[in-house]
C-alpha angles and dihedrals in degrees: 000000000000113000131208096244097191090053095043091050090052092049096048098043089051089046091054094046095045096046094048090049093048091059093039096249119142096181140051133208126197141169112252114201099169091252131120101264100046090044092050089048091050092051090049093048093048090053094045102049106006130273091261089064096053123091114191116194120206110201114182125177128206112306095007111164109272089215091063090053091047090049093050090051091049089056088049092052095042092053099035091228126151117261145179128197109215119179110215095198096102093053098042097041092049091059096044095044085068097033106031122191133171097209107111096196091055091048088048092055089052090052091049091052093045089055091051091048089058092048093053091047088053090045088061094043095046097034087234130140119244109241120206125225104194118125127219092256094057093040092052094047095042088240095154140066118271107235086008122076090341091065121093147128092243131359111209096184098039092109096050124089118232092256091049089052088056090053092052092044090055089050091049093052100251110177111271093237092060092046091055095041118118107249111251136175087214094233094138138352109284096017114136129177096232093047088054097044092040095224131084120247094244092063094037091054093046094050093046092046090055093048103034105031101028095033095227124166120251090247091053091052091048090052086061088067102266121137112262089215091054092047091049090051097050093048089050090052091053093050095044092053099046092111090061091061095053136068114251107287113247119195112231116235122189117248087234124040118196110255094016113096095171090082095084123180113258115254103235089185095072 
């Protein structure tokens, strides 16, 4: 799973520049959490279109870990990109004061969608494309919020597993403390991805790589020494989250239905 980081950097920066140009965008906006994925994405954007054209939005909620905010600001300073800090407490709390709930995951999903709502508002104001920060591991497992952190105009790191994003981050010069940080969705203090999933990313990525990229059967992967229970769980997560990786399904209906002459062809000449 080792990647050629120089080659990947070249491919992804070109991808960002080309895609923005294709849709007549000169600027990019992204949510910057202080974690690995968003930091790597910010570095790639700055290299692709220039630091002056990148707007990073730091969006803490409540007792957000101060270290995350500090790390995000460190990336902003290192790259020289533009940034805004917008606290999402007022918006989220206004909703839950009327519709209270104790479920932290549901509330976390609301926070993720609130953040994306802000990014798309700023996208319109700044005429900047929203850049996604979800890695391949998260996308395959559905470990993200649909219409939240999984939304974007383009997602440069979406085909890189988490451990590969870390390789790229090291090559790009991401601060060491961010490289070593335990991945977290930031839903609540102390929440980490690996703790929630119950498996470390090294093993997750190795299993997913064997099944998804190399197309091996589950029994073949188990023979390599991986837990059958873990393999089954990850495959189940992939299956159950398939809807998150697709555009909304639209049933196709013919322009003309037998016996119904009210469905007339559109006159393109008008």
